[in-house]
TORFI-950936 format. One record per atom (N, C-alpha, C): x, y, z. Coordinates in steps of 0.02 Angstrom, whole numbers, padded with zeros to 5 digits, always signed. Layout:
N
XYZ...
//
This chain:
313
+00360-00811+00032+00410-00768+00065+00480-00797+00054+00530-00755+00045+00599-00777+00037+00626-00802+00103+00675-00849+00098+00708-00872+00159+00764-00825+00179+00778-00775+00138+00830-00727+00153+00804-00656+00141+00753-00638+00179+00721-00573+00169+00770-00515+00183+00813-00524+00233+00862-00471+00248+00909-00459+00189+00935-00513+00161+00980-00506+00103+00945-00477+00043+00883-00498+00031+00845-00471-00026+00835-00396-00017+00820-00375+00044+00809-00304+00058+00873-00264+00047+00929-00289+00073+00992-00253+00066+01011-00245-00008+01004-00300-00046+01021-00296-00118+00978-00246-00155+00912-00248-00141+00867-00203-00176+00880-00130-00158+00895-00118-00095+00903-00048-00073+00970-00019-00096+01023-00059-00101+01086-00030-00126+01080-00015-00200+01036-00050-00236+01024-00034-00306+00993+00035-00316+00960+00060-00263+00925+00124-00268+00969+00184-00250+01030+00172-00226+01074+00226-00204+01129+00236-00255+01133+00295-00284+01187+00309-00332+01251+00327-00295+01308+00316-00325+01371+00336-00293+01373+00411-00276+01345+00452-00320+01344+00524-00307+01304+00539-00244+01246+00507-00237+01204+00519-00178+01239+00497-00115+01282+00446-00121+01317+00420-00062+01382+00458-00049+01399+00506-00093+01460+00545-00084+01522+00510-00109+01514+00462-00155+01570+00425-00182+01585+00449-00253+01648+00449-00271+01670+00469-00338+01697+00406-00373+01669+00391-00430+01692+00332-00467+01718+00353-00535+01778+00328-00553+01809+00345-00617+01809+00284-00664+01775+00231-00644+01774+00171-00686+01703+00158-00711+01700+00117-00764+01635+00098-00791+01600+00052-00741+01538+00067-00724+01502+00029-00673+01456-00022-00706+01455-00082-00679+01411-00135-00704+01350-00144-00660+01345-00106-00607+01286-00109-00564+01253-00041-00564+01187-00039-00554+01150+00024-00559+01152+00065-00495+01174+00034-00440+01177+00069-00376+01246+00062-00346+01248+00049-00282+01312+00040-00247+01336-00032-00253+01402-00040-00255+01431-00106-00251+01431-00129-00178+01439-00195-00168+01441-00222-00100+01498-00190-00060+01557-00185-00091+01614-00157-00054+01603-00084-00036+01564-00048-00077+01550+00022-00061+01503+00028-00002+01453-00015+00001+01408-00015+00059+01448-00032+00122+01491-00082+00117+01532-00102+00174+01576-00044+00197+01607-00008+00149+01649+00049+00166+01609+00103+00202+01550+00119+00175+01509+00172+00205+01484+00152+00274+01472+00087+00284+01446+00064+00348+01501+00049+00399+01563+00048+00377+01618+00034+00422+01624-00039+00442+01605-00084+00396+01613-00156+00409+01655-00185+00353+01679-00246+00363+01719-00278+00310+01675-00299+00253+01704-00301+00193+01667-00324+00135+01643-00396+00143+01685-00438+00172+01666-00508+00183+01606-00513+00229+01605-00473+00282+01549-00475+00328+01484-00452+00293+01489-00399+00254+01429-00375+00220+01404-00427+00169+01450-00459+00133+01430-00511+00085+01393-00567+00121+01418-00586+00181+01384-00639+00219+01314-00617+00239+01305-00553+00254+01238-00528+00270+01191-00536+00210+01214-00515+00151+01172-00520+00092+01157-00592+00073+01204-00636+00085+01195-00706+00066+01157-00746+00118+01143-00715+00175+01106-00750+00227+01148-00794+00271+01214-00788+00265+01259-00828+00307+01273-00795+00374+01256-00732+00380+01260-00695+00443+01191-00666+00457+01160-00688+00510+01091-00669+00524+01081-00632+00589+01136-00613+00621+01129-00580+00686+01172-00517+00691+01160-00468+00646+01199-00406+00650+01180-00367+00712+01228-00331+00739+01216-00292+00799+01175-00230+00782+01149-00198+00834+01111-00135+00824+01155-00082+00792+01219-00080+00812+01265-00030+00783+01275-00042+00708+01281-00105+00688+01288-00121+00617+01226-00102+00578+01168-00117+00606+01105-00100+00573+01098-00025+00565+01115+00013+00616+01113+00086+00611+01160+00110+00556+01219+00081+00553+01268+00102+00502+01244+00084+00432+01213+00026+00424+01186+00007+00359+01129+00053+00338+01087+00071+00386+01031+00117+00370+01058+00184+00345+01112+00208+00376+01141+00271+00353+01173+00263+00284+01210+00208+00275+01244+00196+00211+01195+00191+00154+01138+00159+00166+01088+00149+00114+01037+00206+00111+01049+00257+00152+01007+00317+00152+00933+00300+00163+00921+00256+00212+00853+00235+00227+00817+00288+00268+00754+00300+00253+00715+00344+00295+00692+00305+00357+00653+00338+00400+00634+00307+00464+00596+00242+00454+00548+00242+00406+00508+00182+00395+00550+00124+00368+00594+00139+00320+00636+00087+00291+00686+00061+00342+00713+00105+00384+00760+00083+00435+00725+00038+00485+00663+00055+00504+00626+00012+00550+00614-00056+00519+00602-00058+00453+00592-00121+00418+00656-00162+00419+00713-00130+00410+00777-00164+00413+00786-00198+00480+00772-00162+00534+00778-00191+00601+00729-00248+00610+00669-00241+00582+00619-00294+00589+00641-00358+00554+00673-00351+00496+00697-00410+00460+00754-00444+00497+00797-00403+00527+00855-00431+00562+00837-00459+00630+00784-00431+00660+00764-00453+00727+00688-00462+00728+00664-00519+00701+00592-00531+00699+00560-00526+00767+00496-00504+00767+00459-00498+00830+00449-00566+00862+00448-00569+00929+00436-00633+00962+00367-00660+00946+00358-00725+00952+00296-00756+00933+00237-00737+00977+00251-00699+01032+00195-00675+01073+00157-00620+01038+00188-00588+00987+00154-00536+00949+00104-00567+00901+00050-00531+00883+00000-00559+00836+00033-00578+00770+00020-00638+00746+00050-00661+00683+00004-00650+00624-00061-00640+00636-00109-00625+00583-00151-00566+00606-00175-00525+00559-00214-00466+00577-00284-00484+00601-00316-00436+00633-00385-00445+00655-00430-00454+00593-00475-00504+00593-00512-00520+00532-00576-00479+00522-00603-00449+00574-00668-00415+00567-00664-00343+00592-00706-00301+00563-00714-00232+00587-00765-00233+00643-00750-00199+00697-00795-00199+00754-00862-00166+00736-00917-00188+00763-00983-00157+00749-00983-00083+00767-00947-00064+00820-00946+00006+00841-00912+00050+00788-00856+00026+00760-00822+00065+00709-00864+00067+00645-00896+00012+00627-00939+00011+00568-00996+00061+00576-01025+00064+00635-01080+00111+00647-01055+00183+00643-00996+00196+00670-00967+00263+00667-00958+00284+00594-00931+00240+00553-00918+00256+00483-00983+00268+00445-01033+00225+00457-01095+00228+00417-01140+00286+00436-01141+00304+00500-01192+00351+00523-01165+00418+00548-01100+00423+00562-01076+00485+00590-01021+00519+00549-00993+00483+00501-00940+00512+00460-00969+00532+00393-00966+00597+00377-00995+00622+00315-00944+00628+00259-00885+00600+00269-00832+00600+00218-00816+00527+00202-00785+00514+00144-00767+00445+00128-00721+00415+00180-00739+00355+00203-00700+00320+00254-00702+00246+00240-00646+00212+00251-00643+00140+00241-00592+00109+00288-00600+00045+00302-00552+00008+00343-00520-00045+00299-00453-00048+00301-00417-00096+00260-00375-00141+00304-00357-00199+00276-00314-00248+00308-00242-00236+00286-00193-00273+00315-00124-00266+00292-00115-00284+00219-00159-00326+00191-00156-00343+00120-00191-00290+00077-00216-00237+00109-00253-00184+00078-00319-00209+00048-00348-00260+00080-00417-00279+00067-00462-00229+00102-00517-00210+00069-00566-00167+00101-00609-00210+00148-00605-00198+00212-00645-00234+00261-00712-00200+00273-00714-00134+00264-00776-00096+00272-00770-00030+00235-00825-00007+00206-00827+00058+00173-00893+00091+00192-00891+00157+00202-00954+00191+00216-00987+00213+00150-01049+00235+00151-01084+00251+00089-01048+00301+00044-01016+00352+00074-00983+00403+00033-00921+00373-00001-00886+00329+00034-00828+00296+00004-00850+00251-00054-00905+00216-00046-00929+00173-00101-00948+00215-00161-00975+00275-00149-00991+00319-00205-00927+00346-00237-00877+00361-00196-00814+00386-00222-00782+00335-00269-00784+00271-00251-00753+00218-00290-00800+00183-00338-00857+00213-00352-00909+00177-00389-00890+00162-00461-00839+00194-00488-00819+00180-00556-00779+00116-00564-00758+00086-00509-00718+00025-00513-00764-00036-00519-00738-00088-00549-00777-00150-00558-00796-00181-00491-00751-00175-00441-00764-00201-00374-00723-00161-00325-00751-00150-00266-00715-00117-00212-00692-00172-00165-00636-00204-00182-00616-00263-00145-00545-00258-00118-00497-00247-00161-00427-00243-00140-00394-00185-00177-00361-00142-00139-00334-00081-00169-00280-00096-00221-00240-00148-00211-00189-00165-00260-00222-00186-00326-00272-00230-00321-00306-00252-00382-00338-00193-00417-00370-00149-00379-00404-00092-00409-00355-00047-00446-00297-00033-00416-00249+00012-00447-00214-00019-00507-00195-00082-00502-00153-00112-00554-00190-00152-00606-00250-00176-00590-00285-00220-00638-00351-00192-00664-00377-00140-00634-00440-00112-00657-00426-00051-00701-00448-00051-00763-00436+00007-00807-00461+00073-00780-00511+00071-00736-00539+00133-00708-00487+00172-00669-00436+00138-00642-00386+00172-00600-00348+00225-00638-00334+00215-00701-00295+00263-00741-00332+00329-00749-00398+00326-00744-00438+00387-00748-00451+00416-00679-00461+00372-00630-00478+00393-00563-00420+00430-00530-00360+00402-00535-00301+00434-00505-00268+00478-00557-00271+00543-00547-00242+00589-00595-00166+00585-00597-00136+00559-00544-00064+00543-00545-00058+00469-00529-00070+00427-00580-00073+00355-00568-00006+00328-00545+00049+00351-00573+00115+00326-00554+00128+00337-00479+00110+00396-00455+00120+00410-00384+00075+00366-00341+00013+00356-00363-00033+00313-00326-00009+00241-00324+00017+00216-00380+00041+00148-00383+00102+00138-00339+00149+00184-00342+00209+00178-00301+00190+00182-00227+00144+00227-00209+00124+00233-00140+00088+00172-00114+00046+00141-00156+00009+00082-00135+00055+00023-00121+00106+00014-00163+00152-00041-00153+00195-00030-00091+00220+00031-00082+00258+00047-00022+00217+00039+00041+00153+00057+00037+00109+00050+00095+00095-00024+00109+00086-00064+00057+00075-00135+00066+00134-00167+00103+00195-00150+00083+00253-00179+00117+00256-00155+00189+00240-00093+00203+00243-00067+00271+00189-00098+00315+00127-00103+00290+00073-00129+00331+00078-00204+00342+00105-00240+00292+00107-00313+00297+00168-00339+00334+00220-00298+00342+00282-00321+00373+00273-00351+00442+00230-00322+00485+00222-00352+00552+00184-00417+00552+00157-00438+00495+00115-00498+00492+00141-00547+00439+00202-00573+00447+00232-00617+00396+00195-00683+00388+00153-00701+00437+00117-00765+00433+00047-00759+00404+00028-00699+00381-00040-00690+00355-00043-00719+00284-00081-00773+00273-00084-00804+00207-00115-00758+00155-00159-00713+00175-00190-00669+00126-00139-00621+00096-00093-00596+00137-00040-00553+00111+00001-00590+00059+00021-00651+00074+00060-00692+00027+00020-00703-00037-00045-00716-00031-00087-00728-00089-00090-00667-00134-00101-00608-00104-00107-00547-00143-00041-00531-00178+00015-00536-00143+00080-00522-00173+00093-00569-00232+00078-00633-00223+00090-00681-00276+00046-00669-00337-00017-00657-00326-00063-00647-00382-00048-00582-00418-00034-00529-00381-00019-00465-00413+00047-00469-00452+00096-00504-00425+00160-00511-00460+00152-00549-00526+00107-00597-00526+00095-00636-00588+00057-00595-00640+00009-00556-00619-00037-00524-00666-00020-00451-00682+00025-00420-00644+00041-00350-00657+00117-00339-00657+00147-00332-00716+00219-00317-00719+00237-00253-00683+00191-00203-00684+00205-00140-00649+00210-00152-00574+00165-00192-00547+00169-00208-00476+00233-00245-00461+00250-00295-00501+00310-00336-00488+00373-00293-00488+00376-00244-00533+00434-00200-00535+00440-00158-00472+00384-00129-00451+00384-00088-00391+00397-00129-00328+00369-00189-00325+00378-00232-00266+00452-00251-00259+00487-00261-00314+00557-00281-00312+00602-00225-00287+00577-00164-00284+00618-00109-00259+00623-00108-00183+00581-00146-00149+00583-00151-00076+00576-00083-00041+00536-00039-00069+00524+00025-00037+00470+00016+00017+00483+00042+00075+00437+00037+00132+00413+00107+00148+00351+00122+00129+00326+00190+00137+00254+00189+00163+00246+00189+00229+00177+00193+00255+00145+00259+00235+00085+00255+00207+00050+00315+00185+00005+00339+00242+00028+00388+00277-00010+00413+00335-00049+00476+00320-00023+00517+00275-00057+00580+00261-00029+00609+00196-00074+00629+00151-00053+00660+00088-00112+00689+00052-00099+00729+00002-00150+00758-00041-00159+00713-00102-00221+00702-00122-00236+00659-00179-00277+00698-00230-00261+00688-00293-00300+00717-00349-00336+00659-00384-00402+00661-00381-00442+00606-00408-00492+00634-00458-00517+00589-00501-00570+00607-00548-00629+00560-00539-00687+00590-00524-00748+00551-00516-00792+00563-00576-00822+00511-00605-00860+00519-00667-00921+00565-00662-00945+00578-00600-01003+00621-00594-00988+00690-00566-00938+00696-00523-00925+00762-00492-00861+00793-00516-00823+00758-00559-00762+00787-00587-00702+00781-00541-00657+00830-00545-00594+00826-00507-00605+00838-00433-00570+00798-00393-00572+00804-00320-00501+00811-00294-00490+00860-00253-00426+00867-00217-00440+00853-00144-00421+00794-00121-00439+00772-00055-00377+00761-00013-00385+00772+00052-00332+00757+00100-00345+00687+00129-00294+00644+00122-00299+00576+00145-00264+00569+00212-00296+00537+00260-00266+00526+00325-00279+00454+00346-00227+00421+00371-00233+00352+00394-00227+00349+00470-00269+00309+00501-00269+00301+00574-00264+00226+00590-00223+00210+00639-00218+00142+00662-00277+00125+00706-00310+00069+00693-00365+00046+00735-00334+00006+00792-00325+00038+00849-00286+00009+00903-00316-00055+00931-00382-00062+00928-00414-00122+00955-00415-00180+00907-00388-00171+00846-00389-00224+00795-00321-00225+00760-00275-00267+00781-00207-00268+00752-00209-00275+00676-00172-00230+00642-00167-00233+00570-00216-00190+00532-00270-00169+00564-00320-00130+00528-00302-00056+00527-00317-00024+00470-00306+00048+00461-00371+00080+00438-00387+00137+00467-00445+00177+00446-00421+00233+00400-00445+00233+00338-00429+00286+00290-00486+00335+00287-00471+00400+00292-00522+00452+00290-00500+00505+00239-00547+00528+00198-00534+00579+00147-00576+00641+00162-00544+00698+00162-00580+00760+00175-00558+00813+00125-00596+00868+00121-00582+00922+00075-00575+00987+00113-00541+01034+00084-00534+01101+00113-00603+01133+00116-00624+01155+00176-00690+01186+00182-00699+01244+00133-00757+01245+00100-00772+01298+00054-00741+01292-00015-00702+01239-00026-00669+01229-00091-00716+01194-00139-00700+01195-00205-00740+01156-00252-00744+01082-00234-00690+01055-00206-00691+00985-00187-00738+00973-00128-00745+01022-00085-00793+01017-00030-00864+01014-00058-00877+01055-00108-00943+01052-00141-00953+00984-00174-00900+00958-00204-00905+00893-00237-00920+00837-00187-00890+00842-00128-00904+00792-00076-00977+00796-00053-01004+00855-00050-01075+00861-00033-01119+00826-00085-01100+00833-00148-01137+00800-00201-01130+00724-00195-01069+00701-00178-01059+00629-00168-01103+00603-00111-01110+00642-00057-01153+00621-00002-01225+00616-00024-01246+00663-00067-01314+00661-00092-01324+00600-00137-01276+00585-00180-01281+00527-00223-01280+00462-00181-01239+00462-00128-01237+00403-00084-01303+00392-00049-01335+00447-00029-01400+00441+00004-01452+00414-00044-01450+00436-00107-01497+00409-00157-01484+00335-00168-01421+00315-00170-01404+00245-00180-01427+00203-00121-01418+00229-00060-01439+00193-00001-01515+00182-00001-01551+00232-00026-01624+00226-00029-01645+00170-00077-01603+00158-00128-01618+00106-00176-01592+00038-00155-01552+00037-00100-01523-00026-00076-01448-00025-00083-01413-00012-00028-01340-00006-00030-01308-00075-00037-01250-00079-00069-01215-00143-00075-01190-00168-00008-01177-00232-00004-01155-00263+00058-01085-00239+00076-01070-00237+00142-01002-00222+00164-00956-00280+00145-00894-00265+00124-00848-00320+00105-00834-00367+00162-00818-00430+00144-00799-00480+00193-00725-00473+00210-00698-00518+00251-00629-00516+00273-00580-00515+00215-00593-00552+00162-00545-00555+00106-00554-00498+00057-00597-00449+00074-00604-00391+00031-00658-00398-00021-00701-00449-00018-00752-00458-00069-00821-00448-00039-00869-00435-00083-00939-00436-00063-00970-00500-00091-01033-00510-00078-01065-00570-00102-01070-00573-00178-01064-00515-00210-01069-00515-00282-01003-00504-00317-00948-00498-00277-00883-00485-00307-00838-00546-00303-00784-00545-00344-00737-00601-00345-00700-00605-00279-00670-00662-00264-00638-00674-00200-00564-00657-00199-00534-00644-00256-00463-00629-00257-00445-00592-00321-00385-00559-00323-00366-00524-00384-00366-00570-00443-00385-00543-00501-00390-00584-00562-00349-00550-00617-00334-00586-00671-00295-00556-00725-00327-00493-00753-00284-00449-00776-00309-00385-00800-00359-00393-00857-00347-00443-00901-00391-00450-00959-00462-00466-00939-00472-00495-00880-00540-00511-00859-00579-00449-00840-00542-00393-00829-00576-00332-00809-00588-00284-00867-00565-00301-00926-00573-00256-00982-00646-00244-00999-00689-00292-00986-00759-00286-01003-00802-00265-00944-00771-00232-00893-00807-00213-00833-00863-00163-00850-00911-00156-00807-00964-00106-00813-00967-00065-00751-00988-00003-00757-00997+00041-00699-01061+00024-00662-01064+00044-00598-01126+00039-00561-01178+00084-00595-01242+00069-00584-01295+00108-00615-01291+00181-00592-01267+00193-00531-01265+00261-00505-01202+00299-00527-01158+00267-00564-01094+00297-00581-01086+00297-00657-01094+00352-00689-01092+00355-00762-01022+00367-00787-01010+00351-00850-00943+00361-00878-00926+00435-00885-00861+00449-00884-00837+00518-00892-00854+00543-00962-00875+00604-00966-00891+00634-01030-00843+00690-01046
//
């Protein structure tokens, strides 16, 4: 983690705002891709010197009014503005510093026996802590169902599974920053960010943008090697009894082709369960037969599909 997270965030976010979007007219050749420091200061109503001190980490106690003005100047949405406040005013140490490590037996039972749609529980590092049978069948084309960042950026299957891979990648990185922000002391988050930054240039580029986008609800277009295209509605729920955990649920429009495809996935999952279902992932997102952390992309080039999941034809 940087010792000047607030300054890093401000620099990255002003790079994303064009003068036109901010309502500024420039008649000179620009050497920066976004706003200059003095332009942010002008829009926020603070002195240029004060804003420079903020970026450099020499001023660490901006007022609420200044933070509100900076959020407007940088055109931050609600999630990004909340992140700005969090960086400027860290939570007291009475708040949980690391996420809950285990999925409760009651939630695991609910997912396995009462939910007929794909469902999984993830950590702030986007490790899979639990998956139900339908979710395991949905993701069966991946080499391992362990960490969503690794799966999207390092597993070749992702380019086929996500019909809009760029959108999925951007969303996953924004979600990682949003979910992990309340837990700056979680070593697993630091580990995932470091390993992904080393092994995936695409991840490193997106992470440097400092976009904070919690993924709470959206439509996803996926491709499954056995049932074809799926148009699913994704919904995220906070597990209130376990700090940091999120329950992801995927559903389809009743009566749609995707609804029929989900029924087929349930049937395939039932067949797989009869043959012996894989173990639920551990805290770090691995099963007993899977690796313990993200690995270089080249190690995944020779991956194989599960026996129940055939290649796309």
